C-alpha positions as CSV (number, residue, x, y, z in Angstrom):
1,M,46.7,-47.2,49.1
2,H,47.3,-49.2,45.7
3,G,43.9,-51.2,46.8
4,G,42.0,-48.0,47.6
5,T,43.1,-46.5,44.4
6,C,41.8,-49.4,42.2
7,G,38.4,-49.4,44.0
8,R,38.0,-45.8,43.1
9,N,38.6,-46.2,39.4
10,L,37.1,-49.1,39.7
11,A,33.7,-47.0,41.0
12,F,34.4,-44.6,38.7
13,G,34.5,-47.2,35.9
14,L,31.5,-48.4,36.9
15,V,29.6,-44.9,36.8
16,G,31.2,-43.9,33.6
17,A,29.7,-47.0,32.1
18,M,26.2,-46.4,33.6
19,A,26.4,-43.0,32.2
20,L,27.5,-43.9,28.9
21,A,24.6,-46.5,29.2
22,G,21.9,-43.6,29.7
23,V,23.3,-41.9,26.6
24,A,23.2,-44.6,24.4
25,Q,19.5,-45.3,26.1
26,A,18.3,-41.7,24.2
27,E,16.3,-42.9,21.4
28,T,16.3,-41.5,18.1
29,I,13.3,-41.2,15.6
30,T,13.1,-39.6,11.9
31,V,10.1,-37.7,11.3
32,Y,9.3,-36.1,8.0
33,T,7.2,-32.8,7.8
34,S,5.6,-29.8,6.0
35,Y,5.7,-27.4,8.6
36,E,7.4,-24.2,8.1
37,E,11.4,-23.7,9.7
38,D,10.4,-21.5,12.5
39,E,7.4,-23.3,13.4
40,L,9.6,-26.7,13.5
41,A,12.3,-25.0,16.0
42,A,9.8,-23.8,18.6
43,F,7.7,-27.0,18.3
44,L,11.0,-29.5,18.7
45,E,12.2,-26.8,21.4
46,E,9.0,-27.4,23.6
47,M,9.2,-31.2,22.7
48,K,12.6,-31.4,24.2
49,Q,11.3,-30.1,27.9
50,D,8.9,-33.4,27.9
51,L,11.1,-36.0,26.2
52,P,14.7,-34.9,26.4
53,D,15.6,-38.7,26.0
54,L,14.1,-38.5,22.3
55,D,15.9,-37.2,19.1
56,V,14.3,-36.3,16.5
57,D,15.9,-35.8,12.8
58,V,13.8,-34.0,10.5
59,L,13.5,-34.0,7.3
60,R,11.2,-30.6,6.0
61,L,9.9,-30.8,2.6
62,S,7.4,-28.3,1.3
63,T,4.0,-30.3,0.7
64,G,4.3,-31.8,-2.7
65,D,8.0,-32.7,-2.8
66,L,7.3,-34.6,0.3
67,Q,4.7,-36.5,-1.1
68,A,6.9,-37.3,-4.0
69,R,9.5,-38.4,-1.6
70,I,7.3,-40.6,0.4
71,L,6.1,-42.4,-2.8
72,A,9.8,-43.1,-4.0
73,E,10.7,-44.3,-0.5
74,S,7.4,-46.5,-0.4
75,A,9.2,-50.0,-0.8
76,N,11.6,-48.9,1.8
77,P,10.4,-45.9,4.2
78,Q,13.1,-44.1,6.2
79,H,11.2,-42.3,8.1
80,D,8.8,-43.3,11.6
81,V,6.4,-40.6,11.6
82,I,5.0,-38.1,9.3
83,W,4.3,-34.8,10.9
84,G,2.1,-31.8,9.9
85,W,1.4,-32.4,6.6
86,A,-1.4,-31.5,4.4
87,V,-4.6,-33.8,4.6
88,T,-5.3,-33.2,1.1
89,S,-2.0,-35.4,0.7
90,M,-2.0,-38.1,3.8
91,V,-5.4,-39.4,2.2
92,D,-3.7,-40.5,-1.1
93,P,-4.4,-44.5,-1.4
94,R,-0.6,-44.8,-1.8
95,I,0.3,-43.2,1.2
96,L,-2.3,-44.7,3.7
97,E,-1.6,-48.0,2.8
98,L,2.0,-47.3,4.5
99,L,0.5,-46.0,7.7
100,E,-0.6,-48.3,10.8
101,A,-3.4,-47.5,12.9
102,Y,-2.5,-46.1,16.7
103,E,-4.8,-44.2,18.7
104,P,-2.1,-41.7,20.6
105,A,-3.0,-40.6,24.3
106,N,-5.3,-37.8,25.0
107,L,-7.1,-38.6,21.0
108,D,-10.4,-37.8,22.5
109,R,-9.3,-34.3,22.3
110,V,-9.6,-33.8,18.8
111,P,-13.0,-34.2,17.4
112,A,-13.8,-36.7,14.6
113,R,-14.0,-34.7,11.8
114,F,-10.3,-34.2,12.3
115,R,-9.1,-37.6,12.1
116,D,-9.2,-40.6,9.9
117,P,-12.2,-43.0,10.6
118,E,-9.8,-45.9,10.6
119,G,-7.1,-44.4,13.2
120,R,-4.6,-44.0,10.6
121,W,-4.2,-40.3,11.1
122,F,-4.9,-37.2,13.0
123,A,-4.4,-33.6,12.4
124,V,-3.9,-31.2,14.9
125,T,-3.2,-27.8,12.9
126,G,-4.2,-25.9,10.0
127,Y,-5.0,-23.2,7.9
128,M,-7.9,-21.5,6.1
129,A,-9.2,-19.1,4.1
130,A,-10.0,-15.6,4.8
131,F,-9.9,-12.2,3.5
132,C,-7.9,-9.2,4.4
133,V,-9.6,-6.1,3.4
134,N,-8.1,-2.4,3.9
135,N,-10.1,-0.5,5.4
136,E,-8.5,3.0,4.2
137,V,-9.1,1.6,0.4
138,L,-12.8,0.9,1.4
139,K,-13.3,4.2,2.6
140,A,-11.2,6.2,0.2
141,K,-13.2,4.7,-2.6
142,N,-16.7,4.3,-1.3
143,L,-16.7,0.3,-0.9
144,P,-19.0,-2.0,1.1
145,M,-17.2,-4.3,3.1
146,P,-17.6,-7.9,1.9
147,T,-19.0,-10.8,4.1
148,S,-18.7,-13.8,1.6
149,W,-17.4,-15.0,-1.6
150,E,-20.9,-14.4,-3.1
151,D,-20.3,-10.7,-2.5
152,L,-16.9,-10.4,-4.1
153,L,-19.1,-10.8,-8.0
154,D,-20.1,-7.4,-6.9
155,P,-18.7,-5.4,-10.3
156,V,-17.7,-2.6,-7.6
157,Y,-14.5,-4.4,-6.7
158,E,-13.3,-4.6,-10.6
159,G,-9.5,-4.5,-10.3
160,E,-9.5,-4.5,-6.4
161,I,-9.3,-8.0,-5.3
162,V,-6.1,-9.9,-5.0
163,M,-6.0,-13.9,-4.5
164,P,-3.3,-16.7,-5.0
165,N,-2.6,-18.7,-7.9
166,P,-4.3,-22.2,-7.0
167,A,-1.3,-23.9,-9.3
168,S,1.3,-22.8,-7.0
169,S,-0.3,-22.2,-3.6
170,G,-1.4,-24.3,-1.4
171,T,-4.0,-21.8,0.1
172,G,-5.0,-20.9,-3.7
173,Y,-6.1,-24.0,-4.2
174,L,-8.0,-25.1,-1.0
175,Q,-9.8,-21.4,-2.3
176,I,-10.4,-23.1,-5.4
177,A,-11.8,-26.5,-4.3
178,S,-13.9,-25.3,-1.3
179,I,-15.8,-23.2,-3.9
180,L,-16.5,-26.1,-6.3
181,Q,-17.2,-28.1,-3.1
182,M,-19.8,-25.4,-1.6
183,K,-21.5,-24.4,-5.4
184,G,-20.9,-27.8,-7.2
185,E,-18.5,-27.8,-9.8
186,E,-20.7,-26.5,-12.6
187,A,-21.9,-23.5,-10.4
188,G,-18.7,-23.1,-8.6
189,W,-17.2,-22.8,-12.0
190,E,-19.1,-20.1,-13.3
191,Y,-18.8,-18.0,-10.0
192,L,-15.2,-18.4,-10.6
193,R,-15.5,-16.8,-14.3
194,G,-17.5,-14.2,-12.7
195,L,-15.0,-13.6,-10.0
196,D,-12.1,-13.5,-12.5
197,K,-13.8,-10.0,-13.8
198,N,-13.2,-8.4,-10.3
199,I,-9.4,-10.0,-10.1
200,A,-6.7,-7.7,-10.6
201,Q,-3.7,-10.3,-10.1
202,Y,-3.3,-13.8,-9.1
203,I,-0.3,-14.3,-7.0
204,K,2.2,-17.2,-6.4
205,S,2.1,-16.5,-2.6
206,G,-0.7,-17.6,-0.3
207,S,0.4,-14.6,2.1
208,R,1.4,-11.8,-0.6
209,P,-2.5,-10.8,-1.6
210,C,-2.7,-10.2,2.3
211,N,0.3,-8.3,2.5
212,S,-0.8,-6.4,-0.9
213,A,-4.1,-5.2,0.7
214,S,-2.4,-4.3,3.8
215,Q,-0.1,-1.9,2.0
216,G,-3.1,-0.3,0.4
217,E,-2.4,-1.7,-3.1
218,Y,-5.5,-3.1,-3.3
219,A,-8.8,-3.1,-1.2
220,I,-9.1,-7.2,-0.7
221,G,-6.5,-9.8,-0.7
222,A,-8.1,-13.2,-0.5
223,S,-5.2,-15.0,1.8
224,F,-5.2,-17.0,5.3
225,A,-6.4,-16.0,8.5
226,L,-3.2,-16.0,10.1
227,R,-1.4,-13.6,7.7
228,A,-4.5,-11.0,8.6
229,I,-4.3,-11.8,12.5
230,K,-0.3,-11.0,12.5
231,N,-1.1,-7.8,9.9
232,I,-3.8,-6.9,12.4
233,A,-1.3,-7.1,15.0
234,E,1.6,-5.4,13.4
235,G,-0.9,-2.0,13.1
236,Y,-2.0,-2.5,9.4
237,P,-5.4,-1.0,8.7
238,I,-7.3,-3.9,7.8
239,T,-10.2,-6.1,8.6
240,M,-9.9,-9.9,8.8
241,V,-13.4,-11.0,6.8
242,I,-13.8,-15.4,7.0
243,P,-16.1,-16.0,4.4
244,A,-19.9,-16.4,5.4
245,E,-20.1,-19.5,3.3
246,G,-17.2,-21.0,5.5
247,A,-13.6,-20.4,5.4
248,G,-11.8,-23.3,3.1
249,N,-9.1,-25.2,4.7
250,E,-6.1,-27.2,5.0
251,L,-5.6,-29.6,7.9
252,E,-2.1,-30.7,8.9
253,A,-1.8,-34.5,10.0
254,N,0.2,-36.7,11.7
255,A,1.0,-40.8,11.5
256,L,2.6,-43.9,12.5
257,M,4.5,-45.7,9.7
258,A,3.7,-49.5,9.7
259,S,7.7,-50.0,8.2
260,S,8.9,-47.8,11.6
261,D,11.7,-49.9,13.9
262,N,10.9,-47.5,16.5
263,K,7.4,-47.6,17.2
264,E,7.3,-47.3,20.9
265,A,9.4,-43.6,20.9
266,A,7.3,-42.8,17.2
267,Q,4.1,-43.4,19.8
268,R,5.8,-41.7,22.4
269,F,6.2,-38.6,19.9
270,L,2.6,-38.9,18.8
271,D,1.2,-38.6,22.3
272,W,3.5,-35.5,22.8
273,T,1.8,-33.7,19.6
274,L,-1.6,-33.9,21.6
275,S,-0.1,-32.9,25.2
276,D,-0.9,-29.1,26.9
277,R,2.7,-28.3,26.2
278,A,2.2,-29.0,22.5
279,V,-0.9,-27.4,21.8
280,D,-0.5,-24.3,23.7
281,T,3.1,-23.9,21.3
282,Y,0.7,-24.7,18.3
283,Y,-1.4,-21.2,19.2
284,D,1.5,-19.5,18.7
285,W,1.9,-20.3,14.8
286,K,-1.3,-21.5,13.8
287,E,-5.0,-20.4,13.5
288,I,-6.5,-23.7,13.4
289,V,-5.9,-25.9,16.4
290,T,-8.5,-29.2,16.3
291,V,-7.0,-29.9,19.7
292,S,-9.4,-29.0,23.0
293,G,-8.2,-27.5,25.9
294,G,-5.7,-25.1,24.7
295,A,-6.2,-21.4,25.3
296,M,-6.7,-19.3,22.0
297,P,-4.6,-15.8,22.4
298,E,-6.3,-12.8,22.4
299,N,-4.9,-11.4,19.4
300,F,-7.0,-13.9,17.3
301,K,-10.1,-13.1,19.1
302,A,-9.7,-9.5,18.5
303,A,-9.3,-10.1,14.9
304,G,-12.4,-12.2,14.7
305,L,-11.8,-15.7,15.3
306,P,-14.6,-17.8,17.2
307,D,-13.4,-19.9,20.0
308,D,-15.0,-23.1,18.3
309,I,-12.7,-22.6,15.2
310,G,-14.7,-25.3,13.6
311,S,-17.7,-23.3,13.3
312,V,-16.6,-21.4,10.6
313,M,-14.8,-23.7,8.7
314,W,-16.2,-25.3,5.2
315,D,-16.1,-29.1,6.1
316,M,-13.7,-30.1,3.2
317,D,-14.1,-33.2,1.5
318,F,-10.0,-34.0,1.4
319,A,-10.1,-37.0,-0.6
320,W,-12.1,-35.1,-3.5
321,S,-9.7,-32.1,-3.4
322,A,-6.5,-34.8,-3.4
323,E,-8.8,-36.9,-6.5
324,N,-9.5,-34.1,-8.8
325,R,-6.2,-31.6,-8.0
326,D,-4.7,-31.8,-11.5
327,R,-7.7,-31.8,-13.5
328,I,-9.1,-28.5,-11.8
329,L,-5.6,-27.0,-11.9
330,E,-5.4,-28.0,-15.8
331,Q,-8.8,-26.2,-16.3
332,W,-8.0,-23.2,-13.8
333,T,-4.8,-22.4,-15.4
334,A,-6.3,-22.5,-19.3
335,E,-9.4,-20.9,-18.2
336,F,-7.7,-17.8,-15.8
337,D,-3.8,-18.1,-16.2
338,N,-3.2,-16.0,-19.1
């Protein structure tokens, strides 16, 4: 009897030890990101479906704050992966030297224009400029529907346009940077001076210009596409206009830290960011999904996004945007923020 009890205890002990060993084998990585809190929660919930044995500790900071954090820790990085972070920040040479080239599974689903030629980062999501145009205000004031940045110079729009302040809004900065890249700096600044005559207000947020136009406060809000799509879905009387010159955009990229002590787990996570489940989830939150194979939601198409999103995106020079940011914002603030 005693021996049988001992045998059962020993068996239980072995099973318990095996279970504990299984728990101990769960891997943990630290990820730095600028994805919004609600996006993060959705993405991580889906990741757990495919990688239940991977624990992800996340530090979420705004784009600029995250850059400061990574640079401050550069002598002793505290994270394994950068996830969903602005390419304009990722291409900072001080950041690039902290990264290790890695080719995740399914990388061929990402067009070459959306990844680093040296394999140090790849972008999976992003956002782009769009105008939110209130149909009722246009009709009431007998205003034409704009189709381009150039159209916004028409004096009939005086006092009817709001756009983000580029000093405080990433959306605002990509709009200004894209205009300067499209037109060249001299002509670009001249354009912005002309546009300023029609601007009612520069707003700190990237989404508020669209919301203001949606509520009929102004005819046109220069904003980003997803805000327009969501407001259309909520029943606001607006049309989304993607500027004919091409939409300025910011891409959100992923990268492996060279200093990571958990490379295999970090690589598994990066592989997952190009998986079918990840791509399907991105479309719940992002107007730009660079990875092929996903299904764009019908409300995106109904609002006016083409299946080939790259066809309406301006081919941004992110390195130029990064290198010239301080100088551009200084000049913009001196001329227009008064």
